[in-house]
Structure formats: C-alpha cells, structure tokens
N, C-alpha and C positions, 0 to 999 in steps of 0.2 A: 676435757673439760667444760663444766657448766657456768654461766657465766648470766647476770640480771642487768640492763641498764637503768637504773634510775637518774632522769636528766633533772636539773635543780628545779626547773619550772614544773614539776610533778610533785614535788611536796605540798604535802599541808600545810594549811597557813591561818595564824591567826593574830587580828590588829586590834589589841586591848586599846590602846590607846600610850599605855605604859609600858607596854609591850610587844612586841614585835617578834613572833615565832612561827618558823619553817620547823613541819614534825616529817622528818624521812620515814618514818614508821607510823602505823596510824596511834593516835594521842588525842585525849581530850574529844572534842567537837572533829578532830580529821578521823574518818573510821575508811578503811580500803581491807578488803579482806585480803585481797592479796599482798599486802604489805603491814602486816600484826609484828612479824619480826624476822630476823637471817639471823638462824639458827640460832643462840642465845643474848644476840643485841636485840634488846628488845623497844631502846629509845635511840635515838641522836633525831636531838633539840638543836636548833640553832637559833639562839633568844640574842636578841635587842632588848635594855631593859634602859627604862628612860632616868635620869640624873635622877639620884636621890630615892626613886623607886625599889620595887622586889616582891618576894613572895615572902607572904606573914608564916608562921610557924606552921606547922602541917606535917603528917607521919609517912614513915615509911618501915617497910621489914622485907625483908628474905629479897633486899637487892641489893646488888652492887653498885653503886654512883660516884661516875668521875666528871669530874670538870674540869675544862680546858677553859679558860678564860684566850680571849683570843686580842681585845683592845679595852682596857679599863683595868679596874680594880673589881673584885666581888668581896663582901663582908658575910662573913660566915657567923653562926649562933646555935648552938644543937644543946640536946636534954643529956648530953655526957660532959657540960660544961665547957665544952670547944668554943673560943672566938679568938677569930682569926682572918686577916684580908687575903685573897688571891689573885695574884695579878699576871700578865702577860707574863710566859717565862715560868707559870709555876703551874702544880697541878693540885686536884685534890682528890681525893680517895673517902669515899664513906663505906664500910658494909654495915647495910641498916639490919641484917641478923632477924632480932627475937622482936624487934620494932624501937625505932627512935624519932626525934621531933627534930625539927630545924629549921632554920629561917635562912634568906638568901637575897641580902641588899647591892645595889649597886652602890658602893661605898662615896663613888661624887658626885658631887652637886651638882659639877658645871658639866659634865661631859657620859655619854650616855654605853653602857656595857655590851660588850658581844662576848656572847658567853657558848662553849660548845658545852651540851650536857647529856652525859652516856648513861645508860641504864643495863648491867647484863645478869641475867637470871645465874645466882651459883649454884654448884655442884655440890653444898651443904646449908641445908636449911639450918633458921635458928641459932647460928653463930651470936658470939658476945660481941655488939655492936663495938664499933673501931672507926677512929678518924683517924686522918694521916694527911699532911701537903709535903710539897716539896717543890725547889728552886730544879728545874731541869737543864738550866745552863749549864752546869758541871756534865752531863750526861749529852750533851749536843756533838753530830759529828757533821762537820760541812758537807753538804752535795752528800750524802748517805739516809737511810734509815735507819735511827736510834731506836731501842726501846724504851717506854715512857711505863709504859705497864705491865709487868706478866705475873702467873703463880707463883715467885719464889721469893718468899719472903726475907730472906736473905739477901740477896741482890742488889743491885743500885740504884736497877727505879722501883715506881710502887708495885705493890700488890694487890690481887684480889682474890675472893675464892672462888674461880675457876682457870682451868685448861685455855686462858686467852693470853695473847700478847698482842699490845698497841704499839705500833711504829709510828714514830714521824720522823718526817722528813724536809727538809728547804734548802733548795738547789737553788744556785748564782749563775748554772752553767746548763746545757743541755747533757744529757746521760743515760742512757740503757743500766739496768738493774735487774737484776734478776730476786726475787724473792720465793725462799725457799719454806713451805710449812711446817712449823714446827711440832704438830700433834697429826698424825693421821686419822682424818674424817672429819678434821677443822675446816675453817672457810672464810675467805678473807672480804671483808667488808672498805671499798678503797674509797676513801671520801676525799674528793680534791677541795683542798678548803681554798685555795687562791693559785693561781696558773692554770698552764695546759700541759697533757698529758695523753698517752693511749695505751693501749693494753687489748691485748687481740685484734687489733684493728677496730678498737671502740675508743673512737677520740673522745676524751674527758676536757672540760672545761669547769671556771669556777664553779664549785657546788654540785656539781654532779657526782654522782659514787657509781661507782660496777661492785656487785656481788660476784665474787668467784669461790667453786666449790668442785669437789672431782678432780680436781688436781694434786699435785705434790711440790708444783711450781709454779712462776708465772714471771713475764719478763714484762717488765715497766717502761716504757721510752718518754721521758721527763724535758720539756720546756722549761728555759733560763726563769727565772725569779717565780716559781712555785713553792706552795706548801702543800704536803700530802699526807694525811693521815691512815696508816694499814691497822685495821682491826680484826684479828685473825680472833676466831671465836667456833667453841664447837658447834657442829650445825644439829646437833641432836641434843630434846631438849624435854 
C-alpha cells in the first residue's frame, strides 16, 4: 500500500474577499508540480463564498463536476436551462461533456456558503452535457460510509462518467471500518471534512487528506463527531 499525506495547512489558498478558497490540488494561482491531481481526481476545492456573491457565467468541458454544500445554499444556473438551489444534505453533479456554461452564487444574503467542489476526468470525452441534483438524506446510514456517487446510472446514488465511487460518512461514535476498493487499480483520496481519525498510523484531523493506492482495502479508525469523504478514482488517466 502506498500513501501520501496532505495536511490541511499544505493546501493552496486564495482570498479574494468575496471568495476564500483552499485548493487540495494545483488550481488558479496555486501551482505545485507534485500536486496536480490524484489519479483522475483533478480538483478538490474548499470554498467559502460571501453572502450574495459567487462565480459569474463561465465554461467547462470534458469534466465531471461534483458540488457538495457543507453549510448554506448554492444557486446554480446553466446553459441547459437548469436553475436550482443546492443545500447541505444535497449534492449536484454536472457532466460538462461537449461544453456547458454555468454560474454559481450564494443564495443567502445574510450568511456565507461553504462548499466542496470536485472535478474528475471522465472516461469518455464529448458526452452530451447533463445536470442532476439529489437530496442524500435517503442514502444516509449512521456511523457508516454510504455511496453518494458511483458509475451506475440506475443506482440510488448520483452517477458520473468514470469508474469512481464517492462515499460519505458521518460518525457520532468511535469505530474502526474496513474499506474495500471497488475496481482494481483504483486509489482512494480520504478527505477529513471534520473530526479525527487514522489510517495506517497516519493521524488525520479537520481538512487533512490521505491518498491511498496499490491496495485492495484499508482500515480507518474514526473518532466520534467526524465527517469523512472517501473519493475512490482510477489512478491512471
């Protein structure tokens, strides 16, 4: 098993006033040749957007974009005529494919919005763009990792054009769990949203991350009051 530890403090940071962003991988003005991506996971941004502010209309293509609001509400508009508000306990998936324009704003005028945005390279280029959002409350399993994104268009979770499995776990007790890789050759980027845990003697606290690959499974020990994101992606792009 190979691992790489990315402490929270090692992320890139940009503060534009209306936007305070932390970048797990090279993005915008943050460039680290050793942190371009983790397999097909290209972007993991931890954004705090000021009340009423946001990203104006801009283009994307050939990227799977997953947005997970942690606090607050995100208003989305795109060139496919979708208008939606995504709140915590919901996730949004957009397959940019042949090309799409969208804008994203903090819906609330009186509180900041904190969201995670992830970009994953697709296994198929130039697909027809699509947009979807889902309330994930019905997927939740207490004190366990439950899938929120898979490759299966017919499954209960969201899906993307990639052999990737994203799991979320919310824990209010101490527990040790085993995670098994879904597809040989995949790796997992473990992102500790809140709380504490450890994997292979590596301690993780809030916003720390650990990349894991060349293994079929791994064990994760979790302290109570933790929220953890497991991002399993192909390591070859």
